[in-house]
N, C-alpha and C positions, 0 to 999 in steps of 0.2 A: 388639224393636219392628219391625214391618213398615214398609217404605218406602211411603208413600202416593203412588201413581203415577197421575196423571191422563192418561187415554188420549183424546187430542183427534182427532176424525175426522169424516168427512163433508165439509162445506164447500160454499160457494157457488161452485162451479166445475164445468166440463165433466168433471172427473175425480172427481166425487163417488162414483160407484160403485166406482172403483178404490180409493179411500180406505176404503170399507166392507170390501172384500176384505182389505185390508192389516190393518185393525183386528181383523177376525175371526181372522186368522192369528196375530196377536200374543197375543190372549186365549187361544188354544189352546197356545201355546208357552211363555208366561211362567211363571215359578215363583211360583205363588200362595201358597206358604209363605213366600216372601221379600217379595213385593210385594202390597200392598192396592190392587187396580185399581179406579179410579173412571172410568166412561165419561163423556165430555163430547162430546155430539153437536151438530154444526152442521148444521142443515137446509139444503136446497137454496135456501131463501129467506133464509138468513142468521140464523135463530134459534139461540140457544145453549141447550142443555138439559143440565143437570147431573144425573147419576144417582147412586144409592147404589152402594156398592162391589159388585163382582161376587164371588160365592161360589166361582167356578171357571170353567173354560173355557166359551165359548159354542160352539154347534154350527152355527148358520146366520146368514147376514147379517141375516135378518129380526129376529133378537134384538137387533140393534144399531139398528134403525130405530124411528121414532115414528109412531103412528097419528094420524089427523086430530083426534082428541079431545085430543091432547097427552099421551097416555100412552105411555111407553116399553114395548115389548113385554117386554123383560127387566125384572126387578124393580127399579125406580128411582123416586125422587121428584124433582120437577122445579123448576128455577129457570130463567127464560127471558131472562137477560141476561148480559153479559160477566162479571159477578161470579159466574157459575157456576163459575169457576175456583177460588174460595175461598168457604167457608161457615163463617165463624168462629162463628156462633151455634150450629151443630151440631158444632163442634169437628172439622170435617173439612177443615181447611186442608191443602192438598196439599204434598208435599215436592218433587215434580218433575213436569214435564209432558212427555209424549211426543207431539209433533204428528205425526200420520200423515196429513198433508194434502198433496195434490198440486195443482200449478197455482196460478193467481192466488187471492188471498184465503186463503193458507195457506202456500205455499212461497216467497212472494215478499217476505218481510220484514214484511208487515202484522201477522200474528199474532205474529211474533217481537218486534215493537215493543211490542205490548200486554203480552207476557210480561215484557219488560224493565221497563216502567212499573210492573208489579205486583211486580217484584223476585222473580220465580219462576224457579228453575232449569228449563231445558228442553233436550231432546235436539236435537242437530243444529246447523246453521249459524245464525249471528247475523243481525242486520238487514242489514248491508252485504252479506255473502256471499250471503244468500238473494235479495236484490233484484238483485244483479249476476248471480247464477246464473240467475235467471228471465228477465232481459232479454238476449236473445241478442246484441243489438248492443253493449250495454255490456260484456258478457262478452268479446266479440271484441276490443273496444278495449283492455281490460285485458290480454288475452293478447298482443296486439300489443306493448304496452308491456313485457311480460315477455320478449319475443323468441321466442314460440312460433309455429311455422310453421302457417299456416291457408290455407284456400282463399280465393279472391277473393269479395267479397260487395258488395251494394248494399242500401240500406234506404230506405223511404219511410213517411211518416205519411199518414193518409187524406186530409188536406187537400191535400197536394202532388199526390196521385194524382187527386183530384177536379178539381183546377184544370187539369191537363194530363196526361191519361192516356197519350196518344201519346208524349210526351216520356219518361215513366217507362219505357214498354216499350222505347223506343229505347236508353236508358241500359243496360238489362239486356242487350239484344242486342249492343250495341257493346262493353261491358266484360266480360261473362260468357259470352255465347253460349249455345247449346243443346248438351246438355241442362243444365237448371238446376233448382234446388229453391226453391219459394216456401213460406215458413213465417210464421205469426204470431210476432212477436218475443217475446211473453210467454205461453207455454203449453207444456205438456209432453205426454207420452204420444203424441207424433206426431199430435195433433189438428190438423186444418186444413192439413196439409202436402200439397203436390202436386209431382209431377215433370213438367217441361214440356219438350217436344221441338219446339215450334213456337209461333208467335204466338197462334194460337187457344187453345191450352192455357195459355199464359201469361196471357192475359186472364181466362180462367175461374179460374185459380189465384189471381190478385189478388182477384177477387170473393170466392172461398172464404175466403182468409186474413183479409181485412178483416172477415169476419163474427165473428171471434174476438178481434180486437185492433185498436187504432187505429194500430199500427205493425207493419210486416212487414219481413222480411229475405229477400233472394234470394241464393242461394249457387251458385257454380260447382260443377258435379258433380265429385266426386272419384272417381277410378278406383282402387280398392284394397279390401282386406279391411276389414271393420268389426270392430275389436277394442276391448275395454273392460277397465278395471281398477278395482278398488275401493280407495279411500283411507280410512283409519280413524285417528282421533287428533285431537289439538289442536295444540299447538306442535311436536310431534315425531311426525308421522304416519308410518304404515307402509302398505304396499301388499299387496294380495292377489295371487293368480295372475291371469293374463290369460284372458279368454274371447273367443270370436268369434261374431258374429251370422251365421247362415246363412239369409238370407231366400229364400223360394221366389218371393215376389212381386217386383214391380219395386223396391220399397224397403220398409223396416221401418216400416209405418204402424200406426195404432191397431188396425185389424182384425187385422193379422198378429200384433200383440203380445197382444191380449186375447180375440179372438173365434174365429178359425178355426184356430189352431194351425199356421199355415203357415210358421212360422219355427223353425229348429233352432239349438241352442246347442252350441258345441264348447268344453268346459272340462276341462282347460286347453287353450288354443289352441296349435297347432303353430307355434311361433316359436323363434328361436334365443335362447340365453342372452344374447347381446349385445343383441338387440332388447328382451328383457325388462328388462334393466338400464336401457337408455335410456328405455323407456316408464315405468318407475317414477320415474325422475328428472324426466321431463316432467310426469307426473301430479302429483307433489308440487309442482312449480313452478306448475302451474295452480291447485292447492289454495291455495297461499300467495298467488298473484296476486289471488284474490278474498277473502283473509283467512278461509279456511275453518276450520271446527271441527266435530268429530264425524264427519261422513262426506260423501263425494261419490263418485259414479261418474264416471270420466273416460273419454270416448269418443274414439277415434282412427281414422283411416284408415291402413292400412299398404300402401304402394304395392309393386308388383312389384320396384321398385328398392331396397326396404328402407327407404324414408323414412317417418317417422311424422308425420302431419298431425293436429293436434288438431281435433276437431269441436266438442265442448262438454263441460261438466261438469254433472251433475245433482245438486242439493243435497239433494233428497229422492227418491232413486231408488225404483223399485218395490221393495216390501219384504215380499212374501209369501215363503214358503220356496222358491218356484219361480221367483222373480225373479232377474235376473242378479246383482245385488249380493250377496244372501245366498248364492247358489250359488258365487260367486267365493270368498267367505270360507269356505264349507264345504269347498271343495277345498283351501283353505289351512290347514285344521285347526280352524276356528272354527265350531262348530255354531250353528244359529239361536238357541236359547235363550241361549247364551253371548254371541252378538253383541248381543242385546237388552240383557243386563246390562252389557256393555262400554260401549254407547252411553249408558246411564243413568249409569254411573260417570263417563264423560267429561263429561257435562252437569253433574254435581255438582262435579267438579273445576274446570271453567271458572267456574261460579258462585262457588265459594269464592275463586278468584283475583280475580274482579271485586270482591268485598267488601273486598279489601285496598286498593282504589284510593281515594285521598283525594278528597272532593268539596267540601271547604271549605279555606280558607287558615287 
């Protein structure tokens, strides 16, 4: 019997298009002899569309999208509510869900909560880890509790800023100084991030970041190499090799990541064995600090003094074959199709363990 795998993609998020690219890559790589793949598309307006199983790999992103008439271009029949996840009438109840969603309304615990309520196994992090990993402020507070070294930061909600903008700017200048980075607290793929070298740029950066979230975070600039490592597993996670980001632009923003190819990757990164061992330990500590499961990509700064400073973890990192997380595991000997299967197996294991928990006295 094939495993019925629901591929959940799209989403009401600024990262909708990134999710489509990820889903396309998975349909091309997955073993269709082992998995019966069922597409579940979330439109940019939040509609859920359940499709019939795929007969094989797709070739273009357009095959994953929906026309205005409500017809999916790939051969599917539709249901437009959250119960698209299961269709008992047609005996197409799914065995496991693979959420390939980035950003809010997908990577932040909201979809994970729905899947928990439906008692469906799903790939990746649970509600708590997803929510904490999405909110950069909460994440940093948990890292601080775990004793992980970080850059200094400040954060504001929109109401605080609206009531006294001058005071907000002065806090940043006094406590962090320039250069600094302004980011939406809840977003990924470097959307809405600005580097600031003066007050004028800081004011513009606040305006930009608040377009994407009601809470923003401002971080002291870290001087060091940008190094990343993949974490894979549940209660006993393991780590990949280390990769290094080599941005040609001022920083690793959305355009550099996805549009103009102005960023290089060095895999494996040139670091000492001692640094590698330390980084693995810190990445696993960060993974456990948010109660991670399945996967995270942990991002660090490596200073010229050899000190590792954690930047963040990403609970649903870019997942095309050319994204950092799969490339890190490829260099560790885990090819992309095997990585997909491993994540599905981890999801089923975690779900089986949860079923053993008593819910009544």
